[in-house]
RODO-2510 file (C-alpha; in nm, 4 decimals, decimal comma):
residues 311
     n   res          X          Y          Z
     1     m     6,7352    13,5037     8,9348
     2     s     6,8408    13,3708     8,6169
     3     a     7,1105    13,6496     8,5348
     4     v     7,2542    13,5749     8,8952
     5     n     7,3201    13,2318     8,8468
     6     d     7,4852    13,2609     8,4910
     7     r     7,6910    13,5266     8,6430
     8     k     7,7983    13,2335     8,9165
     9     l     7,8825    12,9964     8,6244
    10     n     8,0590    13,2423     8,4389
    11     s     8,2841    13,3342     8,7183
    12     a     8,3909    12,9799     8,8730
    13     v     8,6878    12,8495     8,8818
    14     f     8,8434    12,5054     8,9184
    15     l     9,1248    12,4234     9,1850
    16     l     9,3959    12,2458     9,0900
    17     t     9,5763    11,9707     9,2888
    18     g     9,9522    11,9173     9,3781
    19     l    10,1114    11,7105     9,6253
    20     p     9,9023    11,7540     9,9199
    21     g    10,0430    11,8509    10,2350
    22     q    10,3630    11,9605    10,0742
    23     e    10,2832    12,3121     9,9853
    24     d    10,5660    12,4377    10,2232
    25     v    10,8297    12,2840     9,9715
    26     h    10,6648    12,3800     9,6403
    27     l    10,9292    12,5879     9,5274
    28     w    11,1453    12,2631     9,5687
    29     i    10,9443    12,0700     9,3630
    30     s    10,9364    12,3086     9,0829
    31     i    11,3008    12,1944     9,0373
    32     p    11,2984    11,8624     8,8849
    33     f    10,9465    11,9460     8,6958
    34     c    11,1194    12,2616     8,5512
    35     l    11,4266    12,0186     8,4425
    36     v    11,1902    11,7927     8,2948
    37     y    11,0544    11,9880     8,0711
    38     v    11,3194    12,1968     7,9729
    39     l    11,4539    11,8325     7,8796
    40     s    11,1438    11,7524     7,6674
    41     i    11,1141    12,0461     7,4952
    42     v    11,5145    12,0748     7,4156
    43     g    11,4926    11,6698     7,3428
    44     n    11,2104    11,6943     7,0931
    45     s    11,3720    12,0367     6,9264
    46     v    11,6381    11,8329     6,8602
    47     i    11,5288    11,5671     6,7188
    48     l    11,2469    11,7743     6,4545
    49     f    11,6027    11,9849     6,3948
    50     i    11,7960    11,7162     6,3136
    51     i    11,5190    11,5329     6,1087
    52     k    11,4378    11,8571     5,9177
    53     t    11,7446    11,9867     5,7956
    54     d    11,9365    11,5942     5,7477
    55     p    11,8400    11,4911     5,3913
    56     s    11,9227    11,1246     5,4768
    57     l    11,6309    11,1128     5,7274
    58     h    11,3788    11,2049     5,5271
    59     e    11,2347    10,8288     5,5229
    60     p    10,8765    10,7029     5,6887
    61     m    11,0605    10,6365     5,9921
    62     y    11,2054    10,9548     6,0737
    63     i    10,8938    11,1143     5,9509
    64     f    10,6782    10,9396     6,2014
    65     l    10,9303    11,0264     6,4775
    66     s    10,8906    11,3425     6,3711
    67     m    10,5480    11,3472     6,4037
    68     l    10,5585    11,1716     6,7436
    69     a    10,7960    11,4513     6,8717
    70     i    10,5351    11,7625     6,7698
    71     t    10,2923    11,5478     6,9456
    72     d    10,4972    11,5601     7,2557
    73     l    10,5905    11,8549     7,2364
    74     g    10,2405    12,0133     7,2432
    75     l    10,1304    11,8205     7,5428
    76     s    10,4382    11,9736     7,7232
    77     i    10,3371    12,3388     7,6248
    78     t     9,9649    12,2010     7,7258
    79     t    10,0734    12,1453     8,0381
    80     i    10,3726    12,3796     8,1575
    81     p    10,1376    12,6928     8,2747
    82     t     9,9245    12,4988     8,5395
    83     i    10,1656    12,2405     8,6503
    84     l    10,4646    12,5086     8,6985
    85     g    10,1943    12,7250     8,7766
    86     i    10,0981    12,5495     9,0760
    87     y    10,4669    12,5091     9,2268
    88     l    10,6053    12,8316     9,0869
    89     f    10,3651    13,0244     9,1909
    90     n    10,0800    12,8559     9,4261
    91     s     9,8555    12,9471     9,1572
    92     r     9,5567    12,6522     9,2019
    93     e     9,2576    12,8663     8,9996
    94     i     9,1733    12,7655     8,6668
    95     s     8,8894    12,9240     8,4432
    96     l     8,5998    12,7386     8,3400
    97     d     8,7073    12,8120     7,9977
    98     a     9,0979    12,7731     8,0154
    99     c     9,0075    12,4117     8,1822
   100     f     8,7819    12,2942     7,8948
   101     a     9,0647    12,4170     7,6151
   102     q     9,3138    12,2433     7,8243
   103     l     9,1542    11,9117     7,8375
   104     f     9,0606    11,9423     7,4577
   105     f     9,4094    11,9888     7,3639
   106     i     9,5528    11,7299     7,5995
   107     h     9,2817    11,4123     7,4688
   108     s     9,2921    11,5597     7,1740
   109     l     9,6726    11,5197     7,1496
   110     s     9,6863    11,2686     7,3332
   111     f     9,4651    11,0321     7,0497
   112     i     9,6950    11,1584     6,7955
   113     e    10,0005    10,9902     6,9896
   114     s     9,8018    10,6744     7,0206
   115     s     9,7706    10,6889     6,6472
   116     i    10,1082    10,7741     6,5686
   117     l    10,2375    10,5107     6,7509
   118     l     9,9963    10,2700     6,5190
   119     l    10,1929    10,4309     6,2148
   120     m    10,5324    10,3480     6,3609
   121     a    10,4299     9,9553     6,4075
   122     f    10,3073     9,9478     6,0813
   123     d    10,6136    10,0761     5,8993
   124     r    10,7985     9,8189     6,1119
   125     f    10,5342     9,5849     5,9767
   126     v    10,5953     9,6861     5,6213
   127     a    10,9961     9,7161     5,6601
   128     i    11,0135     9,4032     5,8347
   129     s    10,7579     9,1867     5,5747
   130     n    10,8282     9,3555     5,2631
   131     p    11,1478     9,5494     5,2505
   132     l    11,1531     9,5497     4,8395
   133     r    10,8034     9,7758     4,8442
   134     y    10,8956     9,9640     5,1708
   135     a    10,9731    10,2811     4,9590
   136     s    10,6854    10,2281     4,7281
   137     i    10,4149    10,1326     4,9712
   138     l    10,4938    10,4280     5,2503
   139     t    10,5282    10,7315     5,0074
   140     l    10,5550    11,0602     5,1348
   141     p    10,2183    11,1979     4,9797
   142     r    10,0641    10,9061     5,1620
   143     i    10,2184    10,9500     5,4846
   144     a    10,1113    11,2736     5,4677
   145     k     9,7932    11,1844     5,3763
   146     i     9,7723    10,9465     5,6713
   147     g     9,9060    11,1726     5,9109
   148     l     9,6270    11,4415     5,8793
   149     l     9,3266    11,1887     5,8689
   150     f     9,4836    11,0967     6,1970
   151     v     9,4732    11,4064     6,3165
   152     l     9,1935    11,5348     6,2160
   153     r     9,0329    11,1879     6,4047
   154     g     9,1431    11,3182     6,7204
   155     f     9,0493    11,6862     6,6941
   156     v     8,6766    11,5991     6,5430
   157     l     8,6140    11,3367     6,8025
   158     t     8,7463    11,5303     7,1132
   159     f     8,5771    11,8996     7,0230
   160     p     8,2120    11,7651     7,1383
   161     l     8,3837    11,7300     7,5114
   162     p     8,4142    12,0840     7,6079
   163     f     8,1089    12,1587     7,4639
   164     l     7,9275    11,8661     7,6413
   165     l     8,0904    11,9933     7,9552
   166     k     8,0301    12,3500     7,9401
   167     r     7,6255    12,3151     7,9344
   168     f     7,6510    12,1394     8,2872
   169     r     7,6251    12,3313     8,6028
   170     y     7,8802    12,3199     8,8816
   171     c     7,7469    12,3170     9,2217
   172     r     7,9777    12,0585     9,3890
   173     a     8,3430    12,1059     9,5455
   174     n     8,5720    12,2244     9,2697
   175     v     8,8649    12,0529     9,3781
   176     l     9,0216    11,8563     9,0754
   177     s     9,2963    11,5686     9,1487
   178     h     9,5938    11,6729     8,9279
   179     s     9,7826    11,9810     8,8212
   180     y     9,5769    11,9534     8,4698
   181     c     9,2372    11,8978     8,3465
   182     l     9,0870    11,5770     8,2437
   183     n     8,7288    11,5118     8,0920
   184     q     8,6629    11,2071     8,3524
   185     e     8,8028    11,4640     8,6059
   186     v     8,5638    11,7848     8,5485
   187     m     8,2296    11,5741     8,4460
   188     k     8,2108    11,4194     8,8106
   189     l     8,1903    11,7366     8,9619
   190     a     7,8909    11,8969     8,8013
   191     c     7,5774    11,8430     8,9216
   192     s     7,3633    11,7214     8,6430
   193     d     7,3402    11,4036     8,4978
   194     i     7,6585    11,2957     8,3022
   195     i     7,6196    10,9828     8,1432
   196     v     7,5718    11,1317     7,8051
   197     n     7,9915    11,2331     7,8934
   198     s     8,0750    10,9616     8,0729
   199     t     7,8931    10,7675     7,7485
   200     y     8,0755    10,9302     7,4675
   201     g     8,4241    10,9481     7,6532
   202     l     8,4224    10,5764     7,6706
   203     f     8,3079    10,5821     7,3175
   204     i     8,6212    10,7808     7,2309
   205     t     8,8433    10,6125     7,4558
   206     l     8,7421    10,2767     7,2813
   207     l     8,7244    10,3408     6,9237
   208     m     9,0934    10,5680     6,9754
   209     v     9,2984    10,4078     7,1933
   210     g     9,1207    10,0464     7,2284
   211     l     9,1074     9,9738     6,8615
   212     d     9,4986    10,1489     6,8016
   213     s     9,5973     9,9099     7,0321
   214     l     9,4050     9,5670     6,8863
   215     l     9,5611     9,7062     6,5503
   216     f     9,9051     9,7469     6,7571
   217     f     9,8872     9,3887     6,8789
   218     l     9,8046     9,2489     6,5456
   219     s    10,0963     9,4496     6,3802
   220     y    10,2989     9,2694     6,5908
   221     v    10,1797     8,9527     6,5532
   222     m    10,2454     8,9551     6,1712
   223     i    10,5767     9,0850     6,2189
   224     l    10,6718     8,8136     6,4643
   225     k    10,5035     8,5778     6,2160
   226     t    10,7325     8,7095     5,9538
   227     v    11,0349     8,6967     6,1905
   228     l    10,9861     8,3547     6,2365
   229     k    10,9691     8,2512     5,9290
   230     v    11,3604     8,3662     5,8458
   231     a    11,5714     8,0864     5,9019
   232     s    11,9029     8,2409     6,0542
   233     p    11,8639     8,3646     6,4370
   234     t    12,0695     8,6035     6,3944
   235     e    11,8478     8,7765     6,0969
   236     c    11,5741     8,7180     6,3546
   237     l    11,7156     8,9019     6,6090
   238     r    11,8276     9,2033     6,4190
   239     s    11,4810     9,2253     6,2587
   240     l    11,3343     9,2550     6,5942
   241     n    11,5887     9,4849     6,7592
   242     t    11,4382     9,7353     6,4534
   243     c    11,1229     9,7685     6,7124
   244     v    11,2580     9,7986     7,0199
   245     s    11,2524    10,1764     7,0290
   246     h    10,9032    10,1629     6,9633
   247     l    10,7972     9,9065     7,1679
   248     c    10,9640    10,1007     7,4517
   249     g    10,7658    10,4168     7,2937
   250     v    10,4097    10,1918     7,3302
   251     v    10,5205    10,1104     7,6809
   252     l    10,5885    10,4305     7,8054
   253     f    10,2561    10,5818     7,6695
   254     y     9,9740    10,3158     7,7149
   255     t    10,1494    10,1725     8,0922
   256     p    10,0316    10,5491     8,2671
   257     d     9,7287    10,5860     8,0526
   258     i     9,5553    10,2772     8,1091
   259     g     9,6285    10,2725     8,4656
   260     l     9,4985    10,6639     8,4831
   261     s     9,2272    10,5598     8,3212
   262     v     9,1366    10,2392     8,5496
   263     l     9,1996    10,4599     8,8529
   264     h     8,9755    10,7555     8,7556
   265     r     8,6858    10,4658     8,6900
   266     f     8,7760    10,2706     8,9778
   267     r     8,9182    10,5085     9,2044
   268     k     8,7359    10,3901     9,5369
   269     g     9,0043    10,2891     9,8342
   270     s     9,3004    10,4033     9,5957
   271     p     9,5615    10,6038     9,7338
   272     p     9,5056    10,9827     9,6039
   273     l     9,8904    11,0087     9,5857
   274     l     9,9100    10,7178     9,3485
   275     q     9,6389    10,8863     9,1297
   276     i     9,8307    11,2196     9,1202
   277     l    10,2070    11,0469     9,0930
   278     l    10,0538    10,8334     8,8041
   279     g     9,9119    11,1835     8,6385
   280     y    10,2074    11,2983     8,6381
   281     i    10,3699    10,9989     8,5161
   282     y    10,1689    11,0339     8,2170
   283     m    10,1996    11,3597     8,0907
   284     l    10,5464    11,3990     8,1109
   285     v    10,7541    11,0513     8,1521
   286     p    10,6321    10,9667     7,7008
   287     p    10,7646    11,3627     7,6050
   288     l    11,1163    11,3030     7,8118
   289     m    11,1597    10,9548     7,7619
   290     n    11,0925    10,9069     7,3531
   291     p    11,3564    11,1160     7,2209
   292     v    11,6337    10,9423     7,4217
   293     v    11,4877    10,5960     7,3469
   294     y    11,4539    10,6307     6,9584
   295     s    11,8410    10,8201     6,9624
   296     v    11,9430    10,5849     7,1863
   297     k    11,8618    10,2894     6,9132
   298     s    11,9129    10,4628     6,5831
   299     k    12,2415    10,5013     6,4939
   300     h    12,2034    10,7341     6,2168
   301     l    11,9706    10,9748     6,4424
   302     r    12,2366    10,9266     6,7135
   303     a    12,5479    10,9728     6,4716
   304     r    12,3759    11,2828     6,3542
   305     i    12,3234    11,4333     6,6765
   306     i    12,6504    11,3813     6,8638
   307     r    12,7923    11,5256     6,5070
   308     v    12,5837    11,8511     6,5684
   309     f    12,6585    11,8976     6,9141
   310     v    13,0292    11,8362     6,8614
   311     k    13,0703    12,0496     6,5932
***
C-alpha cells in the first residue's frame, strides 16, 4: 500500500489556471502575452547590452540597473513555459517537481529584485547627501560584494520552500489559481498541517520584503531631509527628479506584490478574476515597464539607446 501511495504522489500533477470561461479564445489571448514577453526580454537585453558596451555607463547607478534587468529577465524566463503553455497549447498540467522548481525561482528572484530596489535607494541617498564621496563609497568591488550577499540571501532563504512542500501529501483539489506556482498557493492544497510552511513563508516575507520596505522608506526620509536643506528650489527639484524613475520602479513592484499577498491571506469574498489579473500584473508588468521607465528618465542611457538604433 505504501508503494502505491508513493507512486501516486510521484505522478501527481497540479492544474494551472488561465482566464476561466475564456478557453475558446485562449489563442487570441496569447498574442498580448507573447508581445509582453518579447518586449520584456528585448528591452532588458538592450539595457544590459548598452551598459556592458559603453564604458561611460560603468557607474553604480547603471550597474544596479543592469542587476535589475538580469533579475527581470530571470522572472520572465521562469514564467514563460507555463503561461504561454496554457494559452498556446492548452497545457495546464505541471508536475510537482517542476512546480516546486518554478516557485523557488519566482520567490528567490522576487526577493532579489526587492533587495536591488533597496540598493538603488541607497545609491540615490549617497549621490544626493554626499556627492563628493559617491565614487569612493560605492566602488565596484563593494557593489559586487553587496550584490552577491543579497543574491545569496534570496536563494538561501527560499531554498527550504520546495523541500518543505515536497514532504506533504496532496489529496485535495489540485487546481491552482494562477498560471504559475506560488508557495502560498501550493501549500494550501496539502492534506497535512501547514503551520510550519505558513510560519516560515511569513517569516521570510517579513525579513525580505518587509525589512527592505522599511529600509527603503528610511532612505527616502533621509533623502527628503537632505534635499529640504538645499536653499534653491530649483536644486531641490533637480535632486528629487533623479529619484522619480526609482520611485516608479518601486511602485510597479511593491503594489501588486503587497496586493497579491493580502488576497492570498484574506481572499474570502474577493473575486477570483481580481486575483488572477493581479497575479499577471505582478509577474509581467515590472519586467516590461522597468526598461521603459529608466530609459525615459535617464538622458545618458536614452541617448545611447537612440544612437544604437539609429545607427
